[in-house]
C-alpha positions as CSV (number, residue, x, y, z in Angstrom):
1,X,0.0,0.0,0.0
2,X,1.3,3.4,-0.9
3,X,0.2,7.0,-1.3
4,X,-0.4,9.2,-4.4
5,X,1.6,12.3,-5.2
6,X,2.5,14.4,-2.2
7,X,0.5,17.6,-2.2
8,X,0.7,20.8,-0.2
9,X,-2.1,20.7,2.3
10,X,-4.1,23.9,2.3
11,X,-6.3,23.2,5.4
12,X,-5.9,25.6,8.3
13,X,-4.9,22.9,10.7
14,X,-1.8,22.1,8.7
15,X,-0.7,25.6,7.6
16,X,1.6,26.0,10.6
17,X,3.5,22.9,9.7
18,X,4.2,23.8,6.1
19,X,7.8,24.8,5.3
20,X,7.7,26.8,2.1
21,X,11.5,27.0,1.7
22,X,12.1,23.4,0.5
23,X,13.8,24.3,-2.8
24,X,16.9,26.5,-3.6
25,X,18.1,27.8,-6.9
26,X,21.1,25.9,-8.5
27,X,23.0,29.2,-8.6
28,X,23.6,28.8,-4.9
29,X,26.1,26.0,-5.6
30,X,29.7,27.0,-5.3
31,X,30.8,25.2,-8.4
32,X,29.3,26.7,-11.6
33,X,28.3,23.9,-13.9
34,X,28.3,24.4,-17.7
35,X,27.2,22.3,-20.6
36,X,30.8,21.3,-21.3
37,X,31.3,20.2,-17.6
38,X,28.2,18.0,-17.8
39,X,29.4,16.5,-21.1
40,X,32.8,15.7,-19.6
41,X,31.2,13.9,-16.6
42,X,28.5,12.1,-18.5
43,X,30.7,9.0,-19.4
44,X,31.5,8.5,-15.7
45,X,27.8,8.5,-14.7
46,X,26.9,6.2,-17.7
47,X,29.6,3.8,-16.5
48,X,28.3,4.0,-12.9
49,X,24.7,3.4,-14.0
50,X,25.8,0.3,-16.0
51,X,27.8,-1.0,-13.0
52,X,24.9,-0.7,-10.7
53,X,22.4,-2.2,-13.2
54,X,23.1,-5.7,-12.1
55,X,24.0,-5.1,-8.5
56,X,22.5,-7.1,-5.6
57,X,20.5,-4.1,-4.5
58,X,18.8,-3.6,-7.9
59,X,18.2,-7.4,-8.2
60,X,16.5,-7.4,-4.7
61,X,14.5,-4.2,-5.6
62,X,13.1,-5.9,-8.7
63,X,11.9,-8.8,-6.5
64,X,10.3,-6.6,-3.9
65,X,6.6,-6.7,-3.3
66,X,6.3,-3.0,-4.3
67,X,7.9,-3.3,-7.7
68,X,5.9,-6.5,-8.4
69,X,2.7,-4.8,-7.6
70,X,3.5,-1.8,-9.7
71,X,4.4,-4.1,-12.7
72,X,1.3,-6.2,-12.2
73,X,-1.0,-3.1,-11.8
74,X,-2.2,-4.4,-8.4
75,X,-0.8,-1.6,-6.2
76,X,-3.5,0.1,-4.2
77,X,-3.3,3.9,-3.9
78,X,-4.7,5.8,-1.0
79,X,-5.4,9.6,-1.4
80,X,-5.3,12.0,1.5
81,X,-3.9,15.2,2.9
82,X,-0.1,15.4,3.2
83,X,2.5,17.9,4.3
84,X,6.3,17.9,4.3
85,X,8.0,18.8,7.6
86,X,11.8,19.3,7.3
87,X,14.8,20.9,8.8
88,X,16.0,24.0,7.0
89,X,19.6,23.8,5.6
90,X,20.6,26.8,7.8
91,X,20.3,24.5,10.8
92,X,23.8,23.2,10.3
93,X,25.4,26.4,9.1
94,X,24.5,28.8,11.8
95,X,26.5,29.1,15.0
96,X,23.3,29.5,17.0
97,X,20.5,28.3,14.7
98,X,16.9,29.5,15.2
99,X,14.3,27.1,16.5
100,X,12.5,27.9,13.2
101,X,15.1,25.9,11.4
102,X,14.2,22.7,13.2
103,X,11.8,19.9,12.2
104,X,11.1,18.7,15.8
105,X,9.2,21.8,17.1
106,X,6.7,21.5,14.2
107,X,6.4,17.8,14.7
108,X,5.8,18.1,18.4
109,X,3.0,20.5,17.9
110,X,1.2,17.8,16.0
111,X,2.1,15.0,18.4
112,X,0.8,17.0,21.3
113,X,-2.7,16.6,19.7
114,X,-2.6,12.8,20.3
115,X,-5.8,11.8,22.1
116,X,-5.6,8.0,22.5
117,X,-2.4,6.4,21.2
118,X,1.0,7.3,19.9
119,X,3.1,4.6,18.2
120,X,6.8,5.2,17.4
121,X,9.1,3.0,15.3
122,X,12.6,4.2,15.4
123,X,15.8,2.4,14.6
124,X,17.8,4.6,17.0
125,X,15.8,5.8,19.9
126,X,17.6,8.2,22.4
127,X,14.7,10.4,23.7
128,X,16.8,12.5,26.1
129,X,15.4,14.3,29.1
130,X,13.0,16.5,27.1
131,X,11.8,13.6,25.0
132,X,11.1,11.4,28.1
133,X,9.3,14.3,29.8
134,X,7.1,14.8,26.6
135,X,6.2,11.1,26.4
136,X,5.4,11.1,30.1
137,X,3.1,14.1,29.7
138,X,1.1,12.2,27.1
139,X,0.8,9.2,29.6
140,X,-0.4,11.6,32.3
141,X,-3.3,12.5,29.9
142,X,-4.1,8.9,29.5
143,X,-2.5,8.5,26.0
144,X,-1.1,5.0,25.3
145,X,2.5,5.3,24.2
146,X,4.1,2.3,22.4
147,X,7.7,2.3,21.1
148,X,9.6,-0.2,19.0
149,X,13.3,0.1,18.6
150,X,16.3,-2.2,18.1
151,X,17.6,-4.4,20.9
152,X,21.2,-4.4,21.9
153,X,21.9,-7.4,19.7
154,X,20.1,-6.0,16.7
155,X,21.5,-2.5,17.1
156,X,24.7,-1.8,15.2
157,X,25.9,1.0,17.5
158,X,26.3,0.1,21.1
159,X,26.9,3.7,22.2
160,X,23.6,4.8,20.8
161,X,21.8,1.9,22.6
162,X,23.4,3.1,25.8
163,X,21.7,6.5,25.4
164,X,18.4,4.8,25.2
165,X,19.0,2.2,27.9
166,X,19.5,4.8,30.6
167,X,15.9,5.9,30.2
168,X,14.2,2.4,30.0
169,X,13.3,2.1,33.6
170,X,11.9,5.6,33.9
171,X,9.7,5.1,30.8
172,X,8.5,1.7,32.0
173,X,7.6,3.2,35.4
174,X,5.5,5.8,33.6
175,X,3.6,3.2,31.7
176,X,5.3,3.6,28.4
177,X,5.3,0.3,26.5
178,X,8.7,-0.6,25.1
179,X,9.5,-3.3,22.5
180,X,12.9,-4.3,21.2
181,X,13.6,-6.2,18.0
182,X,14.3,-9.9,18.4
183,X,17.5,-10.5,16.4
184,X,16.9,-14.2,16.0
185,X,14.3,-15.4,13.5
186,X,12.7,-18.7,12.9
187,X,13.9,-20.8,10.0
188,X,10.7,-20.0,8.0
189,X,11.1,-16.3,8.6
190,X,14.8,-16.3,7.5
191,X,13.9,-18.2,4.4
192,X,11.2,-15.7,3.6
193,X,13.5,-12.7,4.0
194,X,16.3,-14.3,1.9
195,X,13.8,-15.2,-0.8
196,X,13.0,-11.4,-1.0
197,X,16.7,-10.6,-1.4
198,X,17.3,-9.6,2.2
199,X,19.5,-11.1,5.0
200,X,18.3,-13.4,7.7
201,X,19.0,-10.9,10.4
202,X,16.1,-9.0,12.0
203,X,16.9,-5.3,12.4
204,X,14.6,-2.3,12.5
205,X,15.2,0.5,10.0
206,X,11.8,2.2,9.9
207,X,11.2,5.7,11.3
208,X,7.5,6.2,11.7
209,X,5.1,8.0,14.1
210,X,1.4,7.0,14.1
211,X,-1.1,9.2,15.8
212,X,-4.4,7.8,16.9
213,X,-4.3,5.4,13.9
214,X,-5.5,8.4,11.9
215,X,-2.3,10.2,10.9
216,X,1.2,8.9,10.1
217,X,4.6,10.6,9.9
218,X,7.1,8.8,7.7
219,X,10.6,10.2,8.0
220,X,14.4,10.0,7.9
221,X,14.4,11.3,11.5
222,X,15.5,9.0,14.3
223,X,14.3,10.0,17.7
224,X,17.9,10.9,18.9
225,X,20.0,14.0,19.5
226,X,22.0,13.6,16.3
227,X,18.9,13.7,14.2
228,X,17.5,16.6,16.3
229,X,20.6,18.8,16.4
230,X,23.2,17.7,13.9
231,X,21.6,16.2,10.8
232,X,19.1,17.8,8.4
233,X,16.0,15.5,8.3
234,X,12.8,15.4,6.4
235,X,9.4,13.6,6.6
236,X,5.9,13.5,5.2
237,X,2.9,13.7,7.5
238,X,-0.1,11.9,6.1
239,X,-3.5,12.6,7.5
240,X,-5.1,9.4,6.4
241,X,-6.7,6.7,8.6
242,X,-6.6,4.2,5.6
243,X,-2.8,4.5,5.7
244,X,-2.2,4.9,9.4
245,X,-4.5,2.1,10.6
246,X,-2.8,-0.8,8.6
247,X,0.6,0.5,9.7
248,X,-0.5,0.4,13.4
249,X,-1.8,-3.1,12.8
250,X,1.6,-4.1,11.4
251,X,3.2,-2.7,14.5
252,X,0.8,-4.9,16.6
253,X,1.9,-8.0,14.6
254,X,5.6,-7.2,14.7
255,X,5.7,-6.4,18.4
256,X,3.8,-9.6,19.3
257,X,5.8,-12.1,17.3
258,X,9.1,-10.4,16.3
259,X,10.1,-8.4,19.3
260,X,10.7,-8.5,23.1
261,X,8.3,-6.8,25.4
262,X,10.1,-5.1,28.2
263,X,8.6,-5.3,31.7
264,X,9.6,-4.2,35.2
265,X,10.0,-7.2,37.4
266,X,7.3,-7.1,40.2
267,X,8.7,-5.9,43.5
268,X,7.5,-9.0,45.3
269,X,9.7,-11.2,43.1
270,X,13.0,-9.4,43.9
271,X,14.9,-8.2,46.9
272,X,15.8,-4.5,47.2
273,X,14.3,-1.4,45.7
274,X,16.2,-1.3,42.4
275,X,13.8,-1.8,39.4
276,X,14.9,-4.8,37.3
277,X,13.9,-5.3,33.7
278,X,13.0,-8.5,31.9
279,X,12.5,-9.2,28.2
280,X,9.5,-11.3,27.3
281,X,8.9,-13.1,24.0
282,X,6.9,-15.9,22.6
283,X,8.5,-18.8,20.8
284,X,6.5,-21.7,19.5
285,X,3.7,-20.8,21.8
286,X,5.9,-20.7,24.9
287,X,6.7,-17.6,26.9
288,X,10.4,-17.0,27.2
289,X,11.9,-14.5,29.7
290,X,15.4,-13.0,29.7
291,X,16.8,-11.1,32.7
292,X,19.5,-9.2,30.7
293,X,19.8,-7.9,27.1
294,X,19.0,-11.0,25.0
295,X,21.7,-12.6,22.8
296,X,24.2,-9.9,23.8
297,X,27.7,-11.1,25.0
298,X,29.0,-10.3,28.5
299,X,31.5,-8.0,26.9
300,X,28.9,-6.0,25.0
301,X,26.7,-5.6,28.0
302,X,29.8,-4.4,29.9
303,X,30.4,-1.8,27.2
304,X,26.8,-0.7,27.4
305,X,27.0,-0.2,31.1
306,X,30.2,1.9,30.9
307,X,28.9,3.9,27.9
308,X,25.8,4.8,30.0
309,X,28.0,6.9,32.3
310,X,29.7,8.9,29.6
311,X,28.5,12.5,28.9
312,X,28.1,11.9,25.2
313,X,24.4,11.9,24.8
314,X,24.3,15.0,22.6
315,X,26.4,13.2,20.0
316,X,24.4,10.0,19.8
């Protein structure tokens, strides 16, 4: 399922989110390109295109469900209001950039309107103090908050995971539901992924926010400080229940059979006052519980613990 052409939303409720400066004239480039310059470079790009034509990526892309549906004429399109929300390029060039340059303030204004449920899928999730406080404020209003991110074993950057791990207990205490990807897959699941041209490793790459199963923000933005302050990110906000609802249902499916559900161990089961976390998953109809980051080596868990004390969160 996909969406038709992105259009500028003209409804009053979306005007404040619209960034009109998304395009810049080519004259702003430092290097002046001429017809002769382009002719000189064209052989290089022709050779590059020919080289990539038979690459593994292109082969896998041709086998993808999306391409198959387009070729077969079976792809279903959904039409709805859409608006682009993006960082302005000046964000990374100014010494003290204005808040007007940032994607996040405009996104938060919309997320604040959540009434029942906020679902977040983020490959790297480092909410920081402000992010945790925002999510907790939603919980205080009775909003269900559900988050899916990578586990330590499926995350390719241990330091980033440390920036998330330091907030897990606090978020769980606030009633925020946390799920982490299960790196290991069943034989049937691995076979299915490899048949589609992918690897047999389960790792989350999506960056999506779903509001009340009515609107969905699909983005390059990870919920982490680097995306907030260092990178320039972009996303499209779709106001379309017919798009948001199936995506939320996909989250339900993935979190129930392809992820660990994090829980605080009940106080009556442990000694002392320190909150302990357990990772719960279902395999072949049986509940399996882990008391430390699943599938992660002792050495990697040690690095995670040490990294959690380092003052590097702003760079994660």
